[in-house]
VOBA-1610 file (N, C-alpha, C; in pm, whole numbers, padded with zeros to 5 digits, always signed):
BEGIN
Met+10105+12314+11266Met+10193+12221+11318Met+10115+12099+11280Ser+10204+11999+11254Ser+10149+11866+11204Ser+10167+11786+11339Thr+10073+11712+11357Thr+10039+11623+11499Thr+10095+11489+11463Val+10212+11431+11488Val+10236+11247+11478Val+10223+11190+11595Leu+10158+11044+11578Leu+10133+10983+11678Leu+10241+10843+11704Val+10338+10848+11741Val+10408+10743+11747Val+10369+10621+11852Val+10372+10496+11751Val+10331+10363+11835Val+10421+10262+11826Asp+10457+10257+11927Asp+10582+10121+11906Asp+10640+10114+12109Asp+10657+09971+12100Asp+10661+09905+12243Asp+10841+09908+12281Glu+10889+09959+12184Glu+11026+10023+12241Glu+11032+10128+12314Pro+11076+10107+12438Pro+11061+10330+12490Pro+11187+10392+12420His+11322+10294+12425His+11422+10394+12374His+11436+10409+12220Leu+11351+10388+12126Leu+11304+10398+11989Leu+11186+10497+12003Val+11057+10513+12065Val+10965+10596+12092Val+11052+10711+12095Arg+11102+10765+12199Arg+11203+10825+12262Arg+11299+10914+12131Thr+11353+10821+12112Thr+11464+10869+11965Thr+11360+10948+11892Leu+11238+10881+11846Leu+11183+10932+11741Leu+11076+11082+11765Ala+11051+11066+11895Ala+10982+11198+11964Ala+11091+11326+11995Ile+11184+11286+12008Ile+11315+11405+12033Ile+11321+11475+11849Asn+11363+11359+11722Asn+11337+11411+11648Asn+11243+11480+11556Leu+11167+11388+11569Leu+11035+11497+11540Leu+10973+11611+11581Arg+11011+11649+11722Arg+10972+11766+11824Arg+11068+11856+11741Ala+11195+11843+11708Ala+11336+11919+11659Ala+11276+11959+11537Arg+11181+11904+11476Arg+11140+11964+11304Arg+10988+11998+11302Asp+10959+12081+11449Asp+10827+12113+11466Asp+10750+12047+11493Tyr+10696+11934+11447Tyr+10598+11841+11485Tyr+10552+11850+11619Gln+10435+11817+11658Gln+10372+11788+11765Gln+10392+11674+11807Val+10388+11573+11926Val+10401+11443+11923Val+10355+11366+12013Glu+10253+11288+11986Glu+10166+11211+12054Glu+10258+11051+12088Thr+10238+10969+12201Thr+10315+10861+12219Thr+10219+10756+12263Ala+10212+10619+12242Ala+10206+10479+12274Ala+10299+10367+12241Gln+10228+10291+12348Gln+10357+10163+12347Gln+10279+10055+12356Asp+10140+10027+12319Asp+10058+09938+12273Asp+09916+10005+12155Gly+09872+09859+12125Gly+09749+09853+12074Gly+09645+09959+12137Arg+09596+09938+12200Arg+09483+09975+12269Arg+09468+10145+12329Ser+09619+10143+12372Ser+09684+10285+12388Ser+09651+10366+12283Ala+09697+10348+12196Ala+09723+10384+12052Ala+09578+10411+11996Leu+09473+10310+12013Leu+09375+10376+11960Leu+09330+10478+12011Gln+09337+10444+12185Gln+09258+10556+12218Gln+09332+10729+12215Ala+09449+10726+12147Ala+09529+10840+12145Ala+09469+10897+12021Phe+09469+10762+11890Phe+09423+10829+11794Phe+09290+10893+11831His+09159+10855+11879His+09022+10876+11861His+09075+11063+11958Glu+09083+11032+12026Glu+09141+11179+12121Glu+09231+11279+12084Arg+09335+11270+12015Arg+09375+11385+11951Arg+09401+11387+11803Glu+09360+11270+11731Glu+09335+11304+11583Glu+09459+11394+11517Pro+09581+11243+11540Pro+09670+11335+11528Pro+09681+11321+11303Asp+09783+11383+11243Asp+09794+11413+11110Asp+09861+11275+11054Leu+09922+11224+11137Leu+10028+11111+11076Leu+10016+11032+11181Ile+10080+10885+11144Ile+10059+10773+11229Ile+10180+10701+11194Val+10284+10654+11319Val+10426+10568+11285Val+10354+10463+11391Leu+10365+10369+11302Leu+10321+10252+11354Leu+10348+10127+11363Asp+10450+10043+11492Asp+10511+09909+11466Asp+10390+09809+11489Leu+10455+09737+11381Leu+10341+09591+11410Leu+10363+09490+11511Gly+10473+09523+11568Gly+10486+09435+11652Gly+10445+09446+11795Leu+10332+09468+11835Leu+10287+09509+11979Leu+10257+09433+12041Pro+10257+09441+12223Pro+10193+09338+12299Pro+10089+09311+12289Asp+09950+09375+12268Asp+09856+09351+12281Asp+09779+09298+12182Leu+09725+09405+12107Leu+09664+09425+11955Leu+09801+09400+11871Asp+09786+09357+11738Asp+09900+09330+11632Asp+09858+09466+11553Gly+09957+09518+11477Gly+09958+09679+11413Gly+09853+09678+11347Val+09846+09550+11249Val+09771+09502+11130Val+09613+09546+11175Glu+09579+09495+11331Glu+09421+09505+11361Glu+09452+09636+11390Val+09540+09729+11487Val+09508+09881+11486Val+09504+09947+11371Leu+09590+09904+11277Leu+09535+09993+11177Leu+09441+09950+11092Arg+09360+09850+11076Arg+09250+09822+11019Arg+09134+09854+11110Arg+09159+09933+11212Arg+09049+09979+11320Arg+09050+10152+11264Val+09179+10207+11250Val+09205+10322+11171Val+09111+10330+11068Arg+09188+10227+11026Arg+09106+10252+10866Arg+08927+10240+10853Glu+08847+10211+10933Glu+08713+10154+10960Glu+08654+10349+10984Val+08748+10432+11052Val+08702+10573+11034Val+08807+10651+10979Ser+08889+10658+10912Ser+08986+10757+10868Ser+09112+10730+10786Glu+09110+10816+10726Glu+09223+10817+10600Glu+09364+10842+10635Val+09390+10915+10802Val+09493+10945+10815Val+09611+10873+10777Pro+09756+10967+10702Pro+09859+10869+10685Pro+09915+10820+10814Val+09971+10663+10752Val+10014+10555+10824Val+10130+10545+10772Ile+10249+10496+10840Ile+10414+10436+10812Ile+10387+10361+10883Val+10383+10277+10827Val+10420+10076+10913Val+10600+10064+10973Leu+10618+10061+11095Leu+10768+10058+11110Leu+10746+09850+11165Ser+10827+09830+11084Ser+10821+09695+11140Ser+10972+09613+11096Ala+11016+09521+11234Ala+11148+09396+11205Ala+11079+09310+11075Arg+10941+09273+11068Arg+10944+09196+10951Arg+10985+09245+10792Ser+11083+09167+10751Ser+11094+09204+10603Ser+11031+09104+10525Glu+10949+09038+10539Glu+10872+08965+10439Glu+10795+09002+10349Ser+10793+08979+10238Ser+10700+09048+10117Ser+10583+09015+10156Val+10532+08938+10196Val+10357+08903+10221Val+10319+08992+10362Asp+10409+09064+10464Asp+10344+09107+10564Asp+10373+09256+10512Lys+10473+09260+10415Lys+10463+09428+10355Lys+10325+09426+10271Val+10276+09360+10206Val+10129+09393+10099Val+10038+09355+10208Glu+10021+09268+10286Glu+09927+09288+10396Glu+09900+09386+10442Ala+09996+09493+10499Ala+09987+09613+10585Ala+09951+09727+10488Leu+09995+09664+10320Leu+09966+09785+10253Leu+09834+09790+10207Asp+09778+09643+10219Asp+09642+09612+10109Asp+09572+09645+10277Val+09554+09682+10377Val+09469+09717+10508Val+09499+09890+10525Gly+09547+09942+10453Gly+09584+10103+10434Gly+09696+10138+10454Ala+09836+10028+10482Ala+09948+10132+10484Ala+09974+10211+10442Asp+10033+10379+10431Asp+10072+10434+10302Asp+10190+10444+10289Asp+10307+10379+10415Asp+10408+10334+10362Asp+10490+10203+10449Tyr+10609+10140+10451Tyr+10623+10054+10495Tyr+10817+10051+10536Val+10843+10098+10653Val+11003+10147+10670Val+11035+09961+10755Thr+11154+09930+10709Thr+11160+09807+10805Thr+11255+09878+10884Lys+11313+09816+10950Lys+11383+09811+11126Lys+11485+09746+11113Pro+11611+09778+11124Pro+11671+09909+11115Pro+11626+10032+11038Phe+11642+10132+11065Phe+11607+10223+10981Phe+11674+10342+10984Gly+11687+10440+10894Gly+11810+10561+10894Gly+11656+10662+10949Met+11761+10749+11046Met+11611+10867+11124Met+11595+10956+10999Glu+11667+10967+10910Glu+11665+11070+10780Glu+11604+11035+10691Glu+11608+10909+10651Glu+11478+10846+10581Glu+11319+10823+10613Leu+11356+10797+10772Leu+11182+10809+10784Leu+11174+10905+10795Leu+11226+11039+10833Leu+11182+11195+10837Leu+11146+11228+10702Ala+11206+11209+10621Ala+11127+11205+10462Ala+11026+11140+10445Arg+11032+11043+10458Arg+10886+10956+10451Arg+10766+11009+10502Val+10790+11056+10624Val+10677+11127+10720Val+10653+11296+10641Arg+10726+11363+10574Arg+10677+11455+10490Arg+10643+11431+10343Val+10660+11316+10309Val+10640+11268+10178Val+10462+11237+10212Ala+10482+11151+10306Ala+10327+11092+10370Ala+10209+11266+10403Leu+10301+11320+10456Leu+10176+11464+10479Leu+10151+11543+10376Arg+10277+11547+10283Arg+10240+11645+10204Arg+10171+11540+10043Arg+10109+11431+10044Arg+10046+11336+09983Arg+09916+11362+10042Asn+09880+11420+10186Asn+09780+11362+10231Asn+09677+11531+10180Arg+09784+11611+10182Arg+09745+11770+10180Arg+09705+11800+10021Asp+09750+11721+09957Asp+09785+11728+09789Asp+09623+11668+09796Ala+09566+11582+09860Ala+09467+11474+09843Ala+09369+11568+09871Asp+09354+11685+09872Asp+09267+11756+09958Asp+09272+11887+09847Ser+09353+11857+09795Ser+09333+12011+09643Ser+09238+11999+09534Pro+09257+12047+09491Pro+09187+12039+09358Pro+09102+11896+09318Glu+08962+11867+09297Glu+08943+11744+09349Glu+08989+11672+09195Gln+09001+11562+09199Gln+08999+11522+09092Gln+08843+11473+08986Arg+08832+11471+08880Arg+08723+11426+08826Arg+08707+11216+08826Pro+08578+11237+08817Pro+08545+11086+08812Pro+08593+11004+08693Phe+08603+10881+08691Phe+08668+10821+08574Phe+08493+10719+08548Glu+08452+10671+08471Glu+08356+10633+08425Glu+08347+10555+08330Thr+08277+10411+08320Thr+08268+10327+08217Thr+08104+10283+08194Gly+08107+10180+08121Gly+07977+10161+08140Gly+07929+10030+08262Arg+08049+09990+08287Arg+08064+09906+08415Arg+08104+09964+08541Phe+08180+10059+08530Phe+08175+10130+08656Phe+08208+10257+08667Arg+08189+10330+08822Arg+08196+10463+08797Arg+08305+10528+08984Leu+08435+10561+08929Leu+08539+10564+09014Leu+08498+10702+09085Asp+08445+10762+09185Asp+08465+10949+09206Asp+08568+10979+09359Phe+08653+11009+09274Phe+08774+11000+09351Phe+08713+11119+09478Ala+08675+11237+09447Ala+08622+11332+09529Ala+08555+11244+09684Glu+08440+11119+09627Glu+08388+11124+09725Glu+08465+11001+09769Arg+08534+10913+09724Arg+08600+10783+09736Arg+08469+10700+09729Arg+08428+10724+09640Arg+08273+10609+09633Arg+08319+10534+09460Ala+08286+10381+09455Ala+08321+10303+09362Ala+08150+10237+09295Val+08110+10273+09232Val+07962+10231+09200Val+08022+10074+09082Ile+08001+09960+09125Ile+08029+09869+09004Ile+07887+09807+08947Glu+07895+09810+08852Glu+07708+09758+08778Glu+07589+09814+08883Gly+07629+09906+08950Gly+07506+09963+09060Gly+07515+09909+09220Thr+07641+09857+09227Thr+07649+09813+09351Thr+07775+09900+09423Glu+07768+09949+09527Glu+07890+10031+09604Glu+07981+09916+09657Thr+08099+09943+09610Thr+08199+09819+09654Thr+08293+09909+09698Arg+08382+09847+09805Arg+08512+09953+09851Arg+08632+09872+09854Leu+08678+10005+09812Leu+08846+10015+09749Leu+08905+10094+09860Thr+09059+09999+09899Thr+09114+09974+10009Thr+09153+10136+09977Pro+09260+10206+10094Pro+09334+10364+10023Pro+09423+10308+09950Thr+09456+10204+09975Thr+09606+10209+09885Thr+09560+10185+09717Glu+09410+10071+09696Glu+09406+10106+09567Glu+09336+10173+09499Trp+09270+10331+09561Trp+09266+10437+09536Trp+09353+10528+09482Arg+09447+10525+09552Arg+09574+10617+09495Arg+09602+10548+09375Leu+09615+10400+09376Leu+09679+10368+09211Leu+09561+10378+09131Leu+09494+10393+09168Leu+09368+10417+09044Leu+09331+10564+08980Ser+09440+10668+09132Ser+09397+10804+09086Ser+09479+10838+08990Val+09631+10745+09036Val+09760+10789+08937Val+09686+10748+08803Leu+09670+10592+08764Leu+09637+10606+08651Leu+09468+10660+08559Ala+09406+10688+08629Ala+09319+10810+08617Ala+09339+10947+08538Arg+09466+10974+08607Arg+09505+11133+08584Arg+09566+11109+08419Arg+09580+11006+08379Arg+09643+10990+08273Arg+09556+10850+08157Pro+09401+10855+08121Pro+09339+10746+08118Pro+09429+10722+07944Gly+09406+10576+07961Gly+09451+10505+07817Gly+09610+10505+07781His+09696+10629+07887His+09836+10583+07871His+09924+10521+07955Leu+10017+10501+07941Leu+10109+10387+07992Leu+10166+10481+08146Val+10154+10455+08231Val+10181+10472+08321Val+10342+10409+08386Ser+10463+10433+08465Ser+10559+10293+08444Ser+10566+10250+08605Gln+10624+10114+08587Gln+10633+10057+08677Gln+10684+10132+08799Arg+10785+10209+08797Arg+10874+10288+08831Arg+10775+10379+08913Glu+10720+10457+08820Glu+10667+10599+08864Glu+10489+10547+08916Leu+10485+10440+08923Leu+10328+10381+09005Leu+10390+10366+09170Leu+10492+10308+09144Leu+10529+10282+09262Leu+10593+10380+09376Arg+10634+10481+09321Arg+10663+10597+09393Arg+10553+10711+09428Glu+10455+10711+09328Glu+10351+10808+09339Glu+10259+10701+09431Val+10215+10610+09461Val+10134+10534+09562Val+10207+10507+09686Trp+10337+10440+09697Trp+10374+10420+09784Trp+10517+10503+09853Gly+10536+10619+09749Gly+10664+10692+09849Gly+10816+10690+09757Pro+10897+10770+09795Pro+10993+10772+09715Pro+11094+10665+09733Gly+11073+10581+09839Gly+11181+10440+09846Gly+11142+10357+09812Tyr+11026+10331+09694Tyr+10981+10218+09615Tyr+11026+10243+09484Gly+11043+10162+09374Gly+11074+10165+09254Gly+11089+10000+09151Arg+11124+09930+09283Arg+11148+09792+09249Arg+11056+09684+09260Glu+10966+09741+09356Glu+10870+09614+09420Glu+10770+09598+09310Ser+10769+09528+09156Ser+10675+09507+09065Ser+10567+09422+09155Asn+10598+09315+09222Asn+10520+09233+09313Asn+10412+09339+09370Tyr+10431+09399+09387Tyr+10308+09530+09458Tyr+10216+09529+09362Leu+10261+09602+09263Leu+10203+09629+09120Leu+10124+09481+09122Arg+10147+09356+09083Arg+10084+09279+09051Arg+09967+09230+09172Val+10007+09261+09285Val+09922+09180+09374Val+09807+09296+09311Tyr+09835+09387+09378Tyr+09698+09506+09337Tyr+09624+09526+09269Ala+09685+09487+09118Ala+09603+09504+08989Ala+09516+09380+08973Asn+09583+09283+09015Asn+09464+09142+09037Asn+09384+09150+09079Gln+09382+09246+09223Gln+09282+09255+09312Gln+09180+09341+09271Leu+09213+09454+09160Leu+09137+09568+09143Leu+09061+09507+09018Arg+09124+09415+08937Arg+09058+09350+08833Arg+08974+09257+08856Arg+08939+09182+08993Arg+08833+09102+09084Arg+08742+09177+09101Lys+08744+09320+09120Lys+08642+09402+09148Lys+08577+09441+09028Leu+08657+09528+08953Leu+08655+09609+08821Leu+08604+09556+08726Glu+08640+09435+08698Glu+08675+09375+08532Glu+08536+09261+08535Pro+08439+09248+08417Pro+08369+09137+08413Pro+08412+08995+08406Asp+08530+09001+08357Asp+08603+08870+08360Asp+08769+08955+08398Pro+08803+08878+08508Pro+08924+08929+08527Pro+09060+08848+08475Thr+09003+08745+08394Thr+09151+08678+08361Thr+09136+08764+08192Arg+09092+08834+08162Arg+09052+08911+08028Arg+09037+09029+08031Pro+09174+09133+08082Pro+09105+09283+08134Pro+09017+09334+08031Arg+08965+09437+08047Arg+08921+09503+07965Arg+08957+09617+07973Tyr+08979+09671+08124Tyr+09029+09832+08154Tyr+09123+09876+08250Leu+09199+09766+08275Leu+09285+09766+08391Leu+09403+09693+08294Leu+09457+09720+08229Leu+09582+09675+08097Leu+09711+09665+08193Thr+09793+09543+08145Thr+09926+09535+08179Thr+10005+09522+08026Asp+10142+09647+08066Asp+10236+09663+07924Asp+10328+09570+08006Pro+10342+09441+07960Pro+10469+09328+08062Pro+10587+09416+08060Gly+10623+09410+08199Gly+10800+09502+08217Gly+10793+09633+08203Gln+10656+09682+08148Gln+10661+09850+08161Gln+10580+09939+08261Gly+10455+09889+08271Gly+10379+09924+08308Gly+10197+09905+08297Tyr+10118+09995+08334Tyr+09956+09976+08296Tyr+09965+10121+08293Arg+09795+10076+08255Arg+09722+10139+08165Arg+09549+10130+08218Leu+09459+10263+08245Leu+09346+10254+08295Leu+09277+10306+08149Val+09199+10188+08105Val+09115+10248+07958Val+08971+10255+08017Gly+08942+10300+07902Gly+08752+10376+07964Gly+08729+10258+07813Asp+08526+10283+07769Asp+08488+10181+07671Asp+08518+10273+07516Asp+08591+10373+07520Asp+08609+10468+07380Asp+08717+10397+07340Pro+08728+10304+07197Pro+08811+10265+07167Pro+08949+10344+07131Asp+08912+10497+07097Asp+09009+10572+07114Asp+09115+10585+07243Ser+09060+10527+07374Ser+09147+10579+07458Ser+09229+10399+07490Arg+09206+10374+07385Arg+09299+10204+07385Arg+09383+10215+07332Pro+09512+10114+07374Pro+09651+10083+07288Pro+09610+10067+07156
//
């Protein structure tokens, strides 16, 4: 039985979420502020966190940042903030999904199932490392070594690279990437992909303005290619 930690400062919403999650056989822990959330996270070690951004003490992004320092537990952000910049910030810090209030309960529960399933799949057969003359990506250990120096990648960056590295040299469509990395509710947020592609190029490429490894097919999708000329389009 999976344990879900629900963090929100609206008692009615916390109660409603807890009732619906327990009705589907999840164990539920709750917190109504950031510090209580962090305490519950460390004590209970939940399988998934549903996290509001607008908390009365610590901002939800700061709570997420502290969780990500020690854990890859799936986090679904709830927020009344609908601006793209807020979504990108939360996703960049390490959120697995972003749900804007108000939301449908069945949609949220579907996203909970997807996030838990994706987390279980990450523990299944190990993905082979992807290696070039410049960098090595070890997906099993979540280690990126670029020209001999270990570099931190965010959980979202790892998921994006993982999807691309499963089919090296091949085009992966924008829609497929969005659904694989962020979940079934995504498919048109191409700006997310542009933001993350630019971030990854700054970390992986010798010249981010002239990418060699992470390539864009405008309007279609992305490719991750190696040094072998046969792997290039």
